[in-house]
C-alpha positions as CSV (number, residue, x, y, z in Angstrom):
1,X,0.0,0.0,0.0
2,X,2.5,2.5,-1.1
3,X,2.1,5.9,-2.5
4,X,3.8,4.8,-5.8
5,X,0.6,2.8,-6.7
6,X,-1.5,5.9,-6.9
7,X,-1.6,7.7,-10.3
8,X,-0.9,11.4,-9.8
9,X,-1.4,13.9,-12.6
10,X,1.7,15.8,-13.7
11,X,0.0,19.2,-14.1
12,X,-3.2,20.9,-13.1
13,X,-4.3,21.6,-16.6
14,X,-4.1,17.9,-17.4
15,X,-6.3,17.0,-14.5
16,X,-9.2,19.2,-15.5
17,X,-9.4,17.8,-19.1
18,X,-8.5,14.1,-18.8
19,X,-9.3,11.3,-16.5
20,X,-6.7,9.2,-14.8
21,X,-5.8,5.8,-16.3
22,X,-7.0,3.9,-13.2
23,X,-9.7,4.5,-10.6
24,X,-8.2,6.5,-7.8
25,X,-10.1,7.2,-4.6
26,X,-8.4,10.5,-3.9
27,X,-7.1,9.4,-0.6
28,X,-3.3,9.2,-0.3
29,X,-3.2,6.0,1.8
30,X,-5.5,4.0,-0.7
31,X,-4.0,2.0,-3.5
32,X,-5.2,2.2,-7.1
33,X,-8.1,-0.1,-7.9
34,X,-7.8,-3.0,-10.3
35,X,-10.2,-5.3,-12.0
36,X,-11.6,-7.9,-9.7
37,X,-9.7,-11.2,-9.8
38,X,-12.4,-13.9,-10.1
39,X,-10.6,-16.8,-8.4
40,X,-14.0,-18.5,-7.7
41,X,-14.7,-19.2,-11.4
42,X,-14.6,-22.8,-12.4
43,X,-11.3,-23.9,-14.0
44,X,-13.2,-24.8,-17.3
45,X,-14.2,-21.1,-17.7
46,X,-10.7,-19.9,-17.1
47,X,-9.1,-22.3,-19.6
48,X,-11.5,-21.8,-22.5
49,X,-11.8,-18.6,-24.6
50,X,-15.1,-16.9,-25.3
51,X,-15.1,-18.1,-28.9
52,X,-14.7,-21.7,-27.8
53,X,-17.5,-21.5,-25.3
54,X,-19.7,-19.7,-27.9
55,X,-19.0,-22.6,-30.4
56,X,-20.0,-25.2,-27.7
57,X,-23.2,-23.3,-27.0
58,X,-24.0,-23.1,-30.7
59,X,-23.3,-26.9,-31.0
60,X,-25.6,-27.6,-28.0
61,X,-28.4,-25.5,-29.5
62,X,-28.1,-27.3,-32.8
63,X,-28.2,-30.7,-31.0
64,X,-31.2,-29.7,-29.0
65,X,-32.9,-28.4,-32.2
66,X,-32.2,-31.7,-33.9
67,X,-33.6,-33.7,-30.9
68,X,-36.7,-31.6,-30.9
69,X,-37.2,-32.3,-34.6
70,X,-36.7,-36.1,-34.0
71,X,-39.2,-36.0,-31.1
72,X,-41.8,-34.1,-33.2
73,X,-41.4,-36.7,-36.0
74,X,-41.8,-39.6,-33.6
75,X,-44.9,-37.9,-32.1
76,X,-46.3,-37.5,-35.6
77,X,-45.8,-41.2,-36.3
78,X,-47.4,-42.1,-33.0
79,X,-50.4,-39.9,-33.7
80,X,-50.8,-41.3,-37.2
81,X,-50.8,-44.8,-35.8
82,X,-53.3,-43.8,-33.1
83,X,-55.6,-42.3,-35.7
84,X,-55.2,-45.3,-38.0
85,X,-56.2,-47.6,-35.2
86,X,-59.2,-45.4,-34.3
87,X,-60.3,-45.3,-37.9
88,X,-60.1,-49.1,-38.1
89,X,-62.1,-49.5,-34.9
90,X,-64.8,-47.0,-36.2
91,X,-65.1,-48.9,-39.5
92,X,-65.4,-52.2,-37.7
93,X,-68.1,-50.9,-35.3
94,X,-70.0,-49.5,-38.3
95,X,-69.7,-52.8,-40.2
96,X,-71.1,-54.7,-37.1
97,X,-73.9,-52.2,-36.8
98,X,-74.8,-52.6,-40.4
99,X,-74.7,-56.4,-40.1
100,X,-77.0,-56.2,-37.1
101,X,-79.4,-53.9,-38.9
102,X,-79.3,-56.3,-41.9
103,X,-79.9,-59.3,-39.7
104,X,-82.8,-57.6,-38.0
105,X,-84.3,-56.6,-41.3
106,X,-84.1,-60.2,-42.6
107,X,-85.7,-61.5,-39.4
108,X,-88.6,-59.1,-40.0
109,X,-88.8,-60.3,-43.6
110,X,-88.8,-63.9,-42.3
111,X,-91.5,-63.2,-39.9
112,X,-93.7,-61.6,-42.6
113,X,-93.1,-64.6,-44.9
114,X,-94.1,-66.9,-42.0
115,X,-97.3,-65.0,-41.4
116,X,-98.1,-65.1,-45.1
117,X,-97.5,-68.8,-45.2
118,X,-99.7,-69.4,-42.2
119,X,-102.4,-67.3,-43.7
120,X,-102.1,-69.2,-46.9
121,X,-102.3,-72.6,-45.0
122,X,-105.3,-71.4,-43.1
123,X,-107.1,-70.3,-46.2
124,X,-106.2,-73.6,-47.9
125,X,-107.9,-75.6,-45.1
126,X,-111.2,-73.8,-45.4
């Protein structure tokens, strides 16, 4: 904490127009301030440059984008399978319903024919 660490202007005219190179508190016993030393940063951040980290972030974004595309594609395939199965079930149910209606109609027709036949037999006896 010496006096030599403080930046002092050489002339009074220079102080009014320009700023000192470092941040000085104005107190003689204080040292000039420096940028904070970030010793708590992880070692990985100290070793890699900004461009390397930016490249990794871009690669990660690209990977996530690709994964989202793959997931969306698989979801579309699953949805198509579900809709195909649902359509098949609907068609089967409709077919069974039509068969039941057809069977019911033929039963009615059979009943009518039986009635006609019985009437014809009854008339034949008399």
